[in-house]
Each structure stands twice: as C-alpha cells, then as structure tokens.
N, C-alpha and C positions, 0 to 999 in steps of 0.2 A: 391819622384816623384815631389813634389812642389819645392823642393830646386833646381831642374834643371831649373825651369821656373822663380821663383821669388827669390828676395834677402830679407830674413827676417832680421829684427833687433829687439833685445829684447826691452822691455819697458824702456824708459829713454830718456833724451834730446839728440837730434842729430842735427847737422848743416844741413841746407837745401841742397839737392843734385840736385838743378836745375841749368840750364844754360839759361840765357835770350835769347841767340841766338838760342838755341835749335837745329836747323838744321845744325849748324856748329860744333856740339859737336864732338870732335875727337873720342869719344867712340861710335859714331853713324854715321859712314861714309856713310852708305847706305841711309840715309835720312828718315828712318822710325820714329817711335815714339821716341822722345828724352828722355834721362834719366831724370826722375822726382823724386818725393819722394820715398824713399825705403818704403817697406810695413810697416805700422803701425806707425806711431808714430810722424811724423812731419805733422802737420795739413796743409791744403791748405791755411789757412788764415794768415800765417805769423810766429810769434815768437813761440819758443818752448812752449808746453803746460805742464800742471801739470802732475806729475807722475800718479795720479789717472786717469786723462782723457786719458793719453797715454795707460794705462793698459786697459781701456774700448775699445779703438780703436784696440788694439792688440787682445782682445777677439772677437771683432766684425769681424776683418779680418779672424781670425781662423774659426768663424762660417760661414762666407761667403765662405771660401774655402771648407768647408765641403759640402756646397750646390753646388758650381760651379765647383769643381775639383774632384768629385767622380770618382771612377774607371770606371763606366759605364755611357754612355750618357742616358738621359731620353728618353723614346720612342717618336718618332716624333708625332706631333698632327694630321698629315694627310699624305697621300702619301704612304710611305714605310711600315706603320703599321696601323692597325685599332684599336689598343689598345689606350684607353685614357691615357693622361699623368697623372701619379699618383698624387693624392691629396696631399700627404706629400711633394712632390717636388714643386708643385705649391705654397703651403703655405710657404715653405722655400724660394722660389724665391720671393714671395711677401715681406717677411721679408728682404731679401737682397736688394730689390729695395728701401724699406723704409730707410735702412741704407745708401744707396747711396744718396738718396735725402736729407738726413740730413747731408751729408758731413762727415760721420763717417769713411767710407772706404777710404783707400789711393788709389791713382791712379793706381798703378800696379795691385791691386786686381780688381778694376773696369775694367781695360783693359782686364785682364784675363777672367773675366766674359763675356765681350762683345765678345771676340773672341770665346768663347764657344757657345754663342747664334748664332753667325754667322755660326759656324760649324753645329749647329743644323738646321739652316735655309737651308743650302745646302743639308742636308740629307732629309729634308721635301720636297724640290722642285725636288729632283731626283726621277723620276717616274719609274726608273729601266730599261727602254728600249726606243729606239728611237721612236717607234710607240706610246707608252704611253705618251712620252714627247710631241709629236706632237698633240695628242688628248687634252692634258691639255692646250697647247698653243691655239689651235683652240677654245676651250671652253672660254678661257679668251678673245680672239679676239671677239667672239660673244657677250660676256658680255659688252665689250667696245662699240661695234657698237649699242647696244640697250640702252646705257646710254645717259644722258645729256652730253654736252661738258665738263662740270666741275661740281664736287660735292663739297659741304661744302665750298663754296668760302668765306663765312663770317668767318668760323673757321680758314681758311688759313691766312686771314688778322689779326685776333686776335693773332694767334700763332707767326707770324713773322713781319708783315708789319705795324702794328699799334703801335709798340714800337717807342718811340721818336728817331729821328736820332742820338741823343747823344750816345745812346747805341752802335749803329753800328759804329759811328765815333771812339769810344774807341776800338772796337774789330777788325774792318776791316782795310784795308790799305788806303792810301791817295785817291785812286779812288773810295772807298766804293763799291768794287766789291764783292757782296754777292753770289759768285759762284766760281767754281774751277779756280785757277790761274795756271800759266805755269812756270816751273823751268827748262829751257833748260840746264843749267850747274849744277843745284842742289845747288848752293851757293847764289842764288838771295835772296834779302830781299823781304818782302811781297809786297812792292810797286813796285819793279822791276818785280816780278812775275805777278802782276796784269797787268802791262803794256805789258808784253810779251804775255799774253793771249789775251788782246785787239787787239794787232797787228796780232796775229795768226788768230783770228776770222775775222778781216777785210780782211786778205789775202785769207782765204778760202771762205768767203762769196763774194769775188770779189767786195768789196765796192770801189767806185770811186767818185771823186768830180763831182758834177752836177746831181747825181742820186736823185730820190725820194725813200726814205727808210721808211719802217714801221717796228717798233720793237714791238713785243708782249711780255709783261711781262718785263718791263724795270728795275725793282728793284729800287735802289737808283740812277739810271742814269749813271752808270759807262761807259757803251758803248755809250749811247746817248750823254752825255756831251763830251766824248773824240772824237767821230766821228764828232760832230757839230763843234768842234774846228779844228780838223784835216782836214776836208773837208768843207771849208767855203761856197762853192756853193752847197752843198748838202742840200736838203729839208728833214728834219728828223721829223717823227711823232712817238712818243713813247707812249705806252699804259700801264697803271698800274691799278690794281684793288684797289689801296690804295690812298685815297685823301691826306694823309700826304706825301706820296712819290711824288705826283704831285706837291704839294706846295714846297717841298724841291728842286726838280729838277728845277722848274721855277725860284726860288730864285737864285740857283747856276748858271743857264744860264744867268740871268740878270747881276749877278756879273761878269761873264766872258765876257759879251757883245755878247753872242750868240743869234742872231735874227733868225736863221734858224732852231730852234727846237720848236716843239709844243708837249705838253704833255696832254694826255687825260686820264680820269678815267673811266673805264668801266669793266663790268663783261663779260667775254668771252662768256657766254651763250647767251648774247643779243647783243654783239658788232657786228657792221656790217656797211653797206654802209650808213645808216642813219647818223652815227657819222662821217664818212669819206667824205661824199658827193657822189652824185649819179655817177659821172664820174671820180672820183679820182682813179687812178691806180698807181702802184708802180713798180720800177725797182727791188727792193729787199724787201723781208720780212725776218726779222731775229728774232730769239727767242733763248734766253740763259736761260736754266733751268726753263722753264715754262711748257713744254710738260709733265713733270713728274706730274704736277697738273691737267692735262687734262685727259679725259676719251674717249670721242667719237672722235677718230682721223679721222674717215671717214668724219664726218660732218665738223670738223675743217679744214681739208685739202681742202674740197670742197669750203669752204668760202675763204680760202687763195688763191685758184686758181682764184677766181673771183676778188680778189684785185690786182692780178699781171698783168702786161703787158705780151704780148705774148712771149717776149724774157726775161721775168723776171726770177728770181731765189728765192728759199726759202732756207735759211740756218738755221739749227737747231743744237743747242748744248744742249745735255741732258746727265745726268748720267745714267748708264745702267749696267745690269749684262750681262756677255758674252753670257749666254744661257737662263736664267730663267727670266720670267716676272710674277709679282705678285702684288697684292694690299697691301697697308699698312693698316692693320686692326687696330681697336681701342679697341677691347674687349680682356681682359686677361692681366696678368702681363707681358707676353712675348712680348706684342705689345706696349711697352712704347713709342717708337718713333712715331708710328701712332697716338697715343692718344694725345700726348702733342705737337708734332712739324710737323706732316705731315698728318693730317686728310684729307681723300679724295684723297690722292696721290697714285701713283703707282711706282713700280720699273720696268721700261721697260727692255726688253732684247735688245741686240744689233740689232737683226733682226726685232723687233716688228713693227717699222714704215714701213718696206718694205712690210708688209702684207696689207697695205692700199694704194695701188698704182693706184686706179681708177682715181684720180685727179692730183696727183703729182708723177713723176717718178724720180728715183735716177740718178743723174749725177756722184756723187763721195761721198765716205765716208772715215772717218779716225777714229782712236782711240787715245786717250791720256791716257797713263797708270794711274791707280788709285793712284800711288805714288804721282802724282802731287796734287791731291785733298787731299791726306793725309797730305802732307806738308802744304797745305793751311790751313787745319783745325788745325794743330799743331800751326801755327802762330796765328790763331784766339784765341786759348786757351791761349797761352802765353800772348797775349795782354789783354785778360779778367782778368787773374790773376794779371798782372802787374798794371792794372788800376782799381782794385777793388774799391778803394776809390772814383773814378769818377763814377763808374757804379752803386754802391749801391743806391745812391739817386734817380737815374733814375728808378731802379727797384722798389724802395719803392713808388715812385709816380705812377707807372704803376700797380703794383700788391698789394700795401698796405704794411705797415711796417712789419706786422707779416709774410707775405708770401714772402717777398723780399729775405730773406736768402735762402729759399728753391728754389726759381727761379734762384738765382745765381748758385746753385748747378745743377739745371736742365740744364741751359745753358752750364755749364762746361761739364756735361755728354753728351749733344748733340754734342759738338765739339769733345769730346773724341770718341764718337760713330762714327762720320764721319771719324775721323782719322783712327780708327781701321778698319772700313768697307772698305775704299778705299785702305788701306795699306795691307789688307789681301792677303796672298800668293803673296806678293811683287807687288800688284797692278794688278794681272792677272785675278781676278774674277769680281770685280766691277771696272768700269772705266768711262771715259767720251767719248761719241760718238759724232762725228761731221758728218753732212750730208749736201749735196748740192742737192736740188731737182729742176727740171724744170717742167713746166706745162705738163700734160699728152698729148700725141699725138702731141707734138711739134717736128718737124723734126730737127735733128741736122745738122748744116752746117759746 
C-alpha cells in the first residue's frame, strides 16, 4: 500500500534528490509538490548523516507511517460521528508531531501525513446533507456576527508579523509578498509570480492613478509600495497591525522616493474615522489575505462602507474552501496550524462573505485555483532551505538559541502544509477567492 505512494530507501548515505528550481522539475510537470528527499535518510539540513542517525530516521518514518497510513481513518472528531477519537490514535499523533518538529521525519512522510489530515478535515466538515450543511453554516455565521471584529490580534503579530524583516527577505520574493502569487504559465519565478498577482489585483480592483486608496492589512507592503510607484498621483493609505512592518514600509518608501504613501499601525477592532480623519473617504478599499484573520464581517463591512465614497469599491483577496467555513482551533494535536500560526483565524468558504450583504453588495467575483498558492508555498520552502545559514541567526535572536532549530522546522512544516492544502485535489478544494463589492443600495449605471 505505502509503496504505491512513497519511495522508500534503506538506511545508508544517499545523494540529495532536490532541485532548486522545484517547479521546473521535469518529473513534476503539473507544478505540484516538487520531488524532494526520498523517505528516511537524507536530512533536511545538508550533508549525509551517520548510519546510526539514518537508521533512527528510518525507524521514525516507519513509526509515523503506522500512525498516518493505517488501513482505516480515525473517527472524525465531530460531524459525521459522535464517537470520540481514540486515545491511542491521539497519543500516536502527538508522537508524530514531536518527530516532525524535531526534523526527524523526511518530507514525503510529512506530506503524506498532512494530506491524511486534510482528508479527515473534509470528512469532519461534511454534514451529510444540504440541509445539515446550511444549518452548520448559519450557526457559524451567527457566531461571527456575535464576535469582535478580530480575536487574538497580539498572537497573530507574534506568530507572523513581529519576526524581523530579514526572515521574510530570505523566504519571500523581491516584492516581499506574503500571500498567494500567480503563475499564469506555470514556469514563472517567484518574483515574476509576485508581480503577476500584483497586476491581477490592480486590474480586478480597478485601481487607477489619482485615486484615494485604503489598504487593510498591508503586510510587508508588497501592494502598497508597488501601487505607490506604479500610480504616482494615487494617494495610498496602508494599515498594518505591526509596528515593525510600518517602519519597514516607511523606510522602503523613502528609499524609493514615494511621497504618496502613508502607513498606519492599528488594531482593526478600534481602527476607524479617528485615525483617518472625519471627512476622509476613499475610492477604493483593498484587502489581501486579512479577512481570514477577521470574525465579525458584518461590523467590519459596515465600517468599510462608511470609509468609501458613494461610487467607491471594496476589493477582497482571501483564501477559502469551495464549500466549508470553519475556525482554526488551538486545542488538540490535530490543530497544530491554529496553535502556532493562525490563532484566531478562520477558513472562509467561497460564499461566506456573500451572507453579509447588508452594507456591501457583490459586483463580481473570481477564483484562483489553489495550485497557484501551492507553487508559492513551494517556492518559500525552497528559499528557506537554501538560505538556512542566513535564517538561523534571525530565528535564534527571535526565539532563543535552544528553540531556533525547532522553529526552523515549524516554519518548514508551515510552508509544507500550505503547499499540500492548496495543492489538494489539484487545487479544487482550497483556493483563492477575489471579490469586488460596491456600497449597498447603490444603483448601477
């Protein structure tokens, strides 16, 4: 069974099976996960390891496969079954996660385990009928409407945005775009794919020179800096929840001579007209992968409606599942992503935002297949591996010398998880959704 899925190698030295280009691998024409280390034996850290250590890795891989590739799936934790997940399975899963974070398991085993967890997630979210599915979505909508705009904003900063820029400069492309890129031909470099998505966002958001633009959740300034240069008469206001991001973007704007870009630091729970000025209105509000960190869409969209001119538009870029919406939980071994990288976040469904139409109405929407985000994540992973020597001092300064190695592995697994999530079923389950909204009750001309 496993032999059809994975390529095992016996303990002993092996040359690395990586390609730096990854996406151009002739054995990987579809652009999914590039061929990396074969199972067991060549460590992610570089040169061949001792025979004893390789034997330990081989045994660990075999143990993990016993956990992750059993003949029967574990019962889902909710939804399709009321039975609790067996304690032995949870104990084995906890052990497997420990091996992953120690960097013991080779990538193909980790990828196999991630795909297994994704399959389990789909089983959990399937309520068995259209009526039951609608009830579950209505309950989640009610939960969002009763929430604050955003939860755990401090944790979100600690998990992603308070890391020094040097880490992201090592992993991301030249535009520092920390969100899905776009590969129209499939052969683009990361930098080319960053630029392609920036241009696609500008086209779909209908950005134009001379506009007043507000960006919510600007990251490291990829769109803000690009737009400020591309449209010199545009007045661009970017908002981040991270002071280091603001300082970084301001320095980059000064270096490029961009005087039309203002950067604000704010928590979206309290951000409003006080920071913008009582009469300041915008032609466009844009947001790229921030809404996944938000909860109360009703209140957020009401505020955005108040910041727009009557003929203004809101453009939203989010990742989404085609059908299911769910929160990222933090408890339990199966919720590793929510605990370490996405506390307070949600996975929206493609239709979720449309349920909050009191203040903003849909003009148009698009989907970008998940394979584009999968390729993006593979590129980030390749950069992280190739620049380990640059990254480790940054991680040591951030997390401490003892924890740095574990966090290097956690970031590897985060990028691996994103690649497998968005590459699942050839990008047809999880993808990127684009929306263009107009103020509600605005008559079209």
